[in-house]
N, CA, C and O atoms as a GROMACS GRO file, in nm:
protein
  396
    1UNK      N    1   0.084  -0.118   0.000
    1UNK     CA    2   0.000   0.000   0.000
    1UNK      C    3   0.088   0.124   0.000
    1UNK      O    4   0.183   0.132   0.077
    2UNK      N    5   0.055   0.218  -0.086
    2UNK     CA    6   0.131   0.342  -0.095
    2UNK      C    7   0.091   0.437   0.018
    2UNK      O    8  -0.020   0.430   0.070
    3UNK      N    9   0.183   0.525   0.054
    3UNK     CA   10   0.155   0.629   0.153
    3UNK      C   11   0.216   0.759   0.106
    3UNK      O   12   0.314   0.760   0.030
    4UNK      N   13   0.158   0.870   0.150
    4UNK     CA   14   0.204   1.002   0.108
    4UNK      C   15   0.343   1.030   0.162
    4UNK      O   16   0.376   0.993   0.275
    5UNK      N   17   0.424   1.096   0.082
    5UNK     CA   18   0.557   1.135   0.125
    5UNK      C   19   0.567   1.286   0.145
    5UNK      O   20   0.677   1.337   0.169
    6UNK      N   21   0.458   1.357   0.135
    6UNK     CA   22   0.454   1.502   0.155
    6UNK      C   23   0.392   1.534   0.290
    6UNK      O   24   0.348   1.442   0.360
    7UNK      N   25   0.386   1.662   0.329
    7UNK     CA   26   0.335   1.698   0.461
    7UNK      C   27   0.192   1.653   0.493
    7UNK      O   28   0.149   1.666   0.608
    8UNK      N   29   0.118   1.602   0.397
    8UNK     CA   30  -0.016   1.553   0.428
    8UNK      C   31  -0.010   1.404   0.460
    8UNK      O   32  -0.103   1.329   0.430
    9UNK      N   33   0.100   1.361   0.521
    9UNK     CA   34   0.118   1.220   0.558
    9UNK      C   35   0.001   1.172   0.642
    9UNK      O   36  -0.058   1.247   0.720
   10UNK      N   37  -0.032   1.046   0.625
   10UNK     CA   38  -0.141   0.986   0.700
   10UNK      C   39  -0.271   0.977   0.622
   10UNK      O   40  -0.366   0.912   0.666
   11UNK      N   41  -0.277   1.042   0.506
   11UNK     CA   42  -0.396   1.036   0.423
   11UNK      C   43  -0.408   0.897   0.364
   11UNK      O   44  -0.310   0.842   0.314
   12UNK      N   45  -0.528   0.839   0.369
   12UNK     CA   46  -0.552   0.705   0.316
   12UNK      C   47  -0.573   0.716   0.165
   12UNK      O   48  -0.681   0.755   0.120
   13UNK      N   49  -0.473   0.681   0.087
   13UNK     CA   50  -0.479   0.693  -0.058
   13UNK      C   51  -0.560   0.582  -0.124
   13UNK      O   52  -0.578   0.584  -0.246
   14UNK      N   53  -0.608   0.486  -0.047
   14UNK     CA   54  -0.682   0.373  -0.101
   14UNK      C   55  -0.833   0.389  -0.079
   14UNK      O   56  -0.912   0.353  -0.166
   15UNK      N   57  -0.872   0.443   0.034
   15UNK     CA   58  -1.013   0.454   0.070
   15UNK      C   59  -1.082   0.562  -0.012
   15UNK      O   60  -1.020   0.662  -0.048
   16UNK      N   61  -1.209   0.541  -0.042
   16UNK     CA   62  -1.289   0.644  -0.108
   16UNK      C   63  -1.393   0.693  -0.009
   16UNK      O   64  -1.423   0.624   0.089
   17UNK      N   65  -1.448   0.812  -0.034
   17UNK     CA   66  -1.557   0.862   0.048
   17UNK      C   67  -1.683   0.858  -0.035
   17UNK      O   68  -1.698   0.932  -0.132
   18UNK      N   69  -1.775   0.771   0.005
   18UNK     CA   70  -1.897   0.749  -0.072
   18UNK      C   71  -2.000   0.856  -0.043
   18UNK      O   72  -1.990   0.930   0.055
   19UNK      N   73  -2.099   0.863  -0.129
   19UNK     CA   74  -2.209   0.957  -0.111
   19UNK      C   75  -2.279   0.928   0.022
   19UNK      O   76  -2.318   1.021   0.093
   20UNK      N   77  -2.295   0.800   0.057
   20UNK     CA   78  -2.359   0.763   0.184
   20UNK      C   79  -2.278   0.812   0.304
   20UNK      O   80  -2.335   0.862   0.401
   21UNK      N   81  -2.145   0.800   0.298
   21UNK     CA   82  -2.060   0.850   0.406
   21UNK      C   83  -2.069   1.002   0.417
   21UNK      O   84  -2.067   1.057   0.528
   22UNK      N   85  -2.079   1.068   0.305
   22UNK     CA   86  -2.091   1.214   0.307
   22UNK      C   87  -2.219   1.256   0.378
   22UNK      O   88  -2.220   1.355   0.451
   23UNK      N   89  -2.327   1.181   0.357
   23UNK     CA   90  -2.455   1.212   0.421
   23UNK      C   91  -2.444   1.201   0.573
   23UNK      O   92  -2.505   1.280   0.645
   24UNK      N   93  -2.368   1.104   0.621
   24UNK     CA   94  -2.353   1.089   0.766
   24UNK      C   95  -2.259   1.194   0.825
   24UNK      O   96  -2.255   1.212   0.947
   25UNK      N   97  -2.185   1.264   0.740
   25UNK     CA   98  -2.095   1.370   0.786
   25UNK      C   99  -2.159   1.508   0.775
   25UNK      O  100  -2.089   1.609   0.769
   26UNK      N  101  -2.292   1.512   0.771
   26UNK     CA  102  -2.363   1.639   0.771
   26UNK      C  103  -2.393   1.698   0.635
   26UNK      O  104  -2.409   1.819   0.623
   27UNK      N  105  -2.400   1.619   0.534
   27UNK     CA  106  -2.432   1.670   0.402
   27UNK      C  107  -2.342   1.616   0.295
   27UNK      O  108  -2.295   1.502   0.302
   28UNK      N  109  -2.316   1.698   0.196
   28UNK     CA  110  -2.238   1.654   0.082
   28UNK      C  111  -2.092   1.696   0.089
   28UNK      O  112  -2.022   1.689  -0.012
   29UNK      N  113  -2.045   1.740   0.203
   29UNK     CA  114  -1.907   1.787   0.216
   29UNK      C  115  -1.816   1.670   0.250
   29UNK      O  116  -1.838   1.601   0.350
   30UNK      N  117  -1.714   1.645   0.168
   30UNK     CA  118  -1.621   1.536   0.200
   30UNK      C  119  -1.536   1.572   0.321
   30UNK      O  120  -1.517   1.690   0.352
   31UNK      N  121  -1.485   1.471   0.388
   31UNK     CA  122  -1.402   1.496   0.506
   31UNK      C  123  -1.260   1.533   0.471
   31UNK      O  124  -1.181   1.567   0.560
   32UNK      N  125  -1.224   1.526   0.343
   32UNK     CA  126  -1.094   1.572   0.298
   32UNK      C  127  -1.114   1.662   0.178
   32UNK      O  128  -1.209   1.644   0.102
   33UNK      N  129  -1.029   1.756   0.162
   33UNK     CA  130  -1.040   1.845   0.048
   33UNK      C  131  -0.921   1.936   0.046
   33UNK      O  132  -0.833   1.920   0.130
   34UNK      N  133  -0.911   2.027  -0.041
   34UNK     CA  134  -1.006   2.058  -0.148
   34UNK      C  135  -0.987   1.967  -0.268
   34UNK      O  136  -0.887   1.896  -0.281
   35UNK      N  137  -1.085   1.971  -0.356
   35UNK     CA  138  -1.071   1.897  -0.481
   35UNK      C  139  -0.946   1.946  -0.552
   35UNK      O  140  -0.915   2.065  -0.550
   36UNK      N  141  -0.876   1.856  -0.614
   36UNK     CA  142  -0.754   1.890  -0.686
   36UNK      C  143  -0.629   1.884  -0.601
   36UNK      O  144  -0.519   1.906  -0.652
   37UNK      N  145  -0.643   1.853  -0.472
   37UNK     CA  146  -0.524   1.837  -0.388
   37UNK      C  147  -0.440   1.725  -0.445
   37UNK      O  148  -0.493   1.624  -0.492
   38UNK      N  149  -0.308   1.743  -0.442
   38UNK     CA  150  -0.217   1.643  -0.498
   38UNK      C  151  -0.113   1.604  -0.395
   38UNK      O  152  -0.076   1.683  -0.307
   39UNK      N  153  -0.066   1.482  -0.406
   39UNK     CA  154   0.045   1.437  -0.325
   39UNK      C  155   0.124   1.333  -0.403
   39UNK      O  156   0.070   1.265  -0.490
   40UNK      N  157   0.249   1.322  -0.371
   40UNK     CA  158   0.332   1.216  -0.426
   40UNK      C  159   0.341   1.106  -0.320
   40UNK      O  160   0.341   1.135  -0.201
   41UNK      N  161   0.347   0.982  -0.365
   41UNK     CA  162   0.346   0.870  -0.271
   41UNK      C  163   0.469   0.783  -0.287
   41UNK      O  164   0.547   0.797  -0.381
   42UNK      N  165   0.482   0.694  -0.192
   42UNK     CA  166   0.598   0.605  -0.186
   42UNK      C  167   0.606   0.509  -0.304
   42UNK      O  168   0.711   0.450  -0.328
   43UNK      N  169   0.497   0.491  -0.378
   43UNK     CA  170   0.498   0.401  -0.493
   43UNK      C  171   0.542   0.472  -0.622
   43UNK      O  172   0.537   0.413  -0.730
   44UNK      N  173   0.584   0.599  -0.610
   44UNK     CA  174   0.631   0.675  -0.726
   44UNK      C  175   0.521   0.740  -0.807
   44UNK      O  176   0.548   0.797  -0.913
   45UNK      N  177   0.398   0.734  -0.759
   45UNK     CA  178   0.286   0.792  -0.832
   45UNK      C  179   0.243   0.924  -0.770
   45UNK      O  180   0.266   0.949  -0.652
   46UNK      N  181   0.179   1.007  -0.852
   46UNK     CA  182   0.118   1.130  -0.806
   46UNK      C  183  -0.030   1.100  -0.788
   46UNK      O  184  -0.091   1.037  -0.875
   47UNK      N  185  -0.090   1.144  -0.679
   47UNK     CA  186  -0.231   1.121  -0.651
   47UNK      C  187  -0.306   1.253  -0.651
   47UNK      O  188  -0.257   1.353  -0.599
   48UNK      N  189  -0.427   1.254  -0.709
   48UNK     CA  190  -0.512   1.372  -0.717
   48UNK      C  191  -0.647   1.338  -0.653
   48UNK      O  192  -0.707   1.235  -0.685
   49UNK      N  193  -0.694   1.425  -0.563
   49UNK     CA  194  -0.824   1.409  -0.496
   49UNK      C  195  -0.931   1.462  -0.591
   49UNK      O  196  -0.929   1.580  -0.625
   50UNK      N  197  -1.024   1.376  -0.634
   50UNK     CA  198  -1.125   1.415  -0.731
   50UNK      C  199  -1.258   1.347  -0.699
   50UNK      O  200  -1.264   1.256  -0.617
   51UNK      N  201  -1.363   1.393  -0.764
   51UNK     CA  202  -1.496   1.337  -0.747
   51UNK      C  203  -1.536   1.265  -0.875
   51UNK      O  204  -1.510   1.313  -0.986
   52UNK      N  205  -1.599   1.150  -0.859
   52UNK     CA  206  -1.645   1.073  -0.975
   52UNK      C  207  -1.768   1.140  -1.036
   52UNK      O  208  -1.865   1.168  -0.967
   53UNK      N  209  -1.762   1.166  -1.166
   53UNK     CA  210  -1.874   1.226  -1.236
   53UNK      C  211  -1.977   1.124  -1.281
   53UNK      O  212  -2.087   1.160  -1.320
   54UNK      N  213  -1.940   0.998  -1.275
   54UNK     CA  214  -2.027   0.885  -1.312
   54UNK      C  215  -1.966   0.762  -1.246
   54UNK      O  216  -1.858   0.770  -1.187
   55UNK      N  217  -2.034   0.650  -1.256
   55UNK     CA  218  -1.979   0.527  -1.199
   55UNK      C  219  -1.846   0.494  -1.268
   55UNK      O  220  -1.834   0.504  -1.390
   56UNK      N  221  -1.747   0.455  -1.187
   56UNK     CA  222  -1.614   0.420  -1.238
   56UNK      C  223  -1.575   0.285  -1.179
   56UNK      O  224  -1.577   0.267  -1.057
   57UNK      N  225  -1.541   0.192  -1.265
   57UNK     CA  226  -1.500   0.059  -1.223
   57UNK      C  227  -1.365   0.065  -1.153
   57UNK      O  228  -1.278   0.144  -1.192
   58UNK      N  229  -1.347  -0.017  -1.052
   58UNK     CA  230  -1.221  -0.022  -0.977
   58UNK      C  231  -1.103  -0.046  -1.070
   58UNK      O  232  -1.111  -0.124  -1.164
   59UNK      N  233  -0.994   0.023  -1.041
   59UNK     CA  234  -0.868   0.009  -1.115
   59UNK      C  235  -0.878   0.043  -1.264
   59UNK      O  236  -0.797  -0.004  -1.343
   60UNK      N  237  -0.976   0.123  -1.302
   60UNK     CA  238  -0.986   0.166  -1.440
   60UNK      C  239  -0.864   0.250  -1.474
   60UNK      O  240  -0.839   0.352  -1.409
   61UNK      N  241  -0.789   0.212  -1.574
   61UNK     CA  242  -0.662   0.277  -1.605
   61UNK      C  243  -0.674   0.388  -1.707
   61UNK      O  244  -0.572   0.445  -1.747
   62UNK      N  245  -0.793   0.421  -1.750
   62UNK     CA  246  -0.809   0.526  -1.849
   62UNK      C  247  -0.900   0.637  -1.800
   62UNK      O  248  -0.981   0.690  -1.877
   63UNK      N  249  -0.889   0.674  -1.674
   63UNK     CA  250  -0.970   0.781  -1.620
   63UNK      C  251  -0.914   0.916  -1.661
   63UNK      O  252  -0.792   0.931  -1.676
   64UNK      N  253  -1.002   1.013  -1.679
   64UNK     CA  254  -0.957   1.149  -1.703
   64UNK      C  255  -1.012   1.237  -1.593
   64UNK      O  256  -1.118   1.209  -1.537
   65UNK      N  257  -0.941   1.343  -1.563
   65UNK     CA  258  -0.984   1.438  -1.459
   65UNK      C  259  -0.983   1.576  -1.520
   65UNK      O  260  -0.882   1.622  -1.573
   66UNK      N  261  -1.098   1.645  -1.513
   66UNK     CA  262  -1.108   1.780  -1.563
   66UNK      C  263  -1.021   1.871  -1.477
   66UNK      O  264  -1.036   1.872  -1.355
   67UNK      N  265  -0.932   1.947  -1.538
   67UNK     CA  266  -0.834   2.028  -1.465
   67UNK      C  267  -0.894   2.148  -1.393
   67UNK      O  268  -0.826   2.208  -1.309
   68UNK      N  269  -1.017   2.186  -1.423
   68UNK     CA  270  -1.077   2.300  -1.353
   68UNK      C  271  -1.185   2.260  -1.253
   68UNK      O  272  -1.206   2.330  -1.154
   69UNK      N  273  -1.254   2.146  -1.278
   69UNK     CA  274  -1.360   2.103  -1.187
   69UNK      C  275  -1.320   1.984  -1.102
   69UNK      O  276  -1.384   1.955  -1.001
   70UNK      N  277  -1.215   1.914  -1.143
   70UNK     CA  278  -1.166   1.792  -1.077
   70UNK      C  279  -1.272   1.682  -1.069
   70UNK      O  280  -1.281   1.608  -0.971
   71UNK      N  281  -1.351   1.675  -1.175
   71UNK     CA  282  -1.449   1.568  -1.191
   71UNK      C  283  -1.384   1.461  -1.277
   71UNK      O  284  -1.334   1.489  -1.385
   72UNK      N  285  -1.386   1.338  -1.227
   72UNK     CA  286  -1.324   1.225  -1.297
   72UNK      C  287  -1.427   1.148  -1.378
   72UNK      O  288  -1.541   1.132  -1.337
   73UNK      N  289  -1.384   1.102  -1.495
   73UNK     CA  290  -1.466   1.015  -1.578
   73UNK      C  291  -1.388   0.888  -1.605
   73UNK      O  292  -1.265   0.887  -1.598
   74UNK      N  293  -1.457   0.782  -1.635
   74UNK     CA  294  -1.395   0.651  -1.649
   74UNK      C  295  -1.342   0.618  -1.785
   74UNK      O  296  -1.332   0.500  -1.820
   75UNK      N  297  -1.306   0.718  -1.864
   75UNK     CA  298  -1.249   0.687  -1.996
   75UNK      C  299  -1.168   0.804  -2.048
   75UNK      O  300  -1.185   0.918  -2.006
   76UNK      N  301  -1.079   0.773  -2.141
   76UNK     CA  302  -1.009   0.875  -2.215
   76UNK      C  303  -0.900   0.952  -2.144
   76UNK      O  304  -0.872   1.066  -2.182
   77UNK      N  305  -0.838   0.895  -2.044
   77UNK     CA  306  -0.733   0.968  -1.975
   77UNK      C  307  -0.616   0.881  -1.938
   77UNK      O  308  -0.599   0.771  -1.990
   78UNK      N  309  -0.534   0.932  -1.846
   78UNK     CA  310  -0.413   0.861  -1.806
   78UNK      C  311  -0.408   0.833  -1.657
   78UNK      O  312  -0.303   0.793  -1.605
   79UNK      N  313  -0.516   0.854  -1.587
   79UNK     CA  314  -0.522   0.828  -1.443
   79UNK      C  315  -0.573   0.688  -1.415
   79UNK      O  316  -0.644   0.630  -1.497
   80UNK      N  317  -0.537   0.634  -1.300
   80UNK     CA  318  -0.585   0.505  -1.253
   80UNK      C  319  -0.684   0.530  -1.141
   80UNK      O  320  -0.654   0.603  -1.046
   81UNK      N  321  -0.802   0.469  -1.152
   81UNK     CA  322  -0.906   0.484  -1.049
   81UNK      C  323  -0.865   0.411  -0.921
   81UNK      O  324  -0.779   0.323  -0.924
   82UNK      N  325  -0.928   0.448  -0.808
   82UNK     CA  326  -0.903   0.374  -0.684
   82UNK      C  327  -0.936   0.226  -0.698
   82UNK      O  328  -0.995   0.184  -0.798
   83UNK      N  329  -0.898   0.148  -0.599
   83UNK     CA  330  -0.915   0.003  -0.604
   83UNK      C  331  -1.056  -0.041  -0.570
   83UNK      O  332  -1.084  -0.161  -0.566
   84UNK      N  333  -1.145   0.052  -0.545
   84UNK     CA  334  -1.286   0.023  -0.516
   84UNK      C  335  -1.372   0.090  -0.622
   84UNK      O  336  -1.347   0.204  -0.661
   85UNK      N  337  -1.474   0.020  -0.670
   85UNK     CA  338  -1.566   0.079  -0.766
   85UNK      C  339  -1.632   0.202  -0.706
   85UNK      O  340  -1.674   0.200  -0.590
   86UNK      N  341  -1.643   0.308  -0.785
   86UNK     CA  342  -1.699   0.434  -0.738
   86UNK      C  343  -1.832   0.462  -0.806
   86UNK      O  344  -1.851   0.432  -0.923
   87UNK      N  345  -1.924   0.521  -0.730
   87UNK     CA  346  -2.050   0.569  -0.785
   87UNK      C  347  -2.036   0.717  -0.814
   87UNK      O  348  -1.944   0.782  -0.763
   88UNK      N  349  -2.124   0.771  -0.893
   88UNK     CA  350  -2.122   0.914  -0.919
   88UNK      C  351  -2.134   0.990  -0.788
   88UNK      O  352  -2.222   0.960  -0.707
   89UNK      N  353  -2.046   1.086  -0.766
   89UNK     CA  354  -2.047   1.166  -0.643
   89UNK      C  355  -1.952   1.118  -0.536
   89UNK      O  356  -1.931   1.187  -0.436
   90UNK      N  357  -1.892   0.999  -0.554
   90UNK     CA  358  -1.792   0.950  -0.459
   90UNK      C  359  -1.661   1.025  -0.480
   90UNK      O  360  -1.627   1.062  -0.592
   91UNK      N  361  -1.588   1.046  -0.372
   91UNK     CA  362  -1.458   1.112  -0.376
   91UNK      C  363  -1.347   1.011  -0.354
   91UNK      O  364  -1.366   0.913  -0.281
   92UNK      N  365  -1.233   1.032  -0.417
   92UNK     CA  366  -1.121   0.941  -0.398
   92UNK      C  367  -0.993   0.994  -0.460
   92UNK      O  368  -0.992   1.098  -0.526
   93UNK      N  369  -0.886   0.920  -0.437
   93UNK     CA  370  -0.754   0.954  -0.490
   93UNK      C  371  -0.730   0.878  -0.619
   93UNK      O  372  -0.737   0.755  -0.621
   94UNK      N  373  -0.700   0.950  -0.726
   94UNK     CA  374  -0.670   0.892  -0.856
   94UNK      C  375  -0.520   0.906  -0.878
   94UNK      O  376  -0.463   1.012  -0.851
   95UNK      N  377  -0.457   0.799  -0.926
   95UNK     CA  378  -0.310   0.801  -0.939
   95UNK      C  379  -0.267   0.811  -1.084
   95UNK      O  380  -0.341   0.778  -1.177
   96UNK      N  381  -0.143   0.858  -1.099
   96UNK     CA  382  -0.084   0.874  -1.232
   96UNK      C  383   0.067   0.870  -1.216
   96UNK      O  384   0.120   0.914  -1.113
   97UNK      N  385   0.136   0.820  -1.315
   97UNK     CA  386   0.282   0.821  -1.310
   97UNK      C  387   0.330   0.965  -1.297
   97UNK      O  388   0.280   1.054  -1.366
   98UNK      N  389   0.427   0.988  -1.209
   98UNK     CA  390   0.472   1.125  -1.183
   98UNK      C  391   0.584   1.170  -1.276
   98UNK      O  392   0.628   1.285  -1.266
   99UNK      N  393   0.630   1.084  -1.364
   99UNK     CA  394   0.738   1.122  -1.456
   99UNK      C  395   0.691   1.114  -1.600
   99UNK      O  396   0.768   1.142  -1.692
   0.00000   0.00000   0.00000
C-alpha cells in the first residue's frame, strides 16, 4: 500500500468517500479536500483528490480528470481509479505516473 511522502502524511490513498458516508458527515461535504489536492506517494505515483462524475469501475486505467472542476470520468485519460468501484459523487484519490 502506498503512503504520502509530503506533509499531508497519513492520508488514506486507497479509501474512497462514498455519497452515503458524506450524508452521515452532515451533508455533501467530504471529510478531505479541497478537490484537486495532490500528493506524491511512496509508490512513485502522483495522486489527485477528485470526485467521480459517473460510476467508475475499480482500477480503471483510463480515467480522465477535468483540470478545472476535478471531476473524474472513467475513460479517455491517463489516471488510474481507486481500487474500489466508485459511484457518481464518490470522492477518492486517482493516481498517475509522476514522470
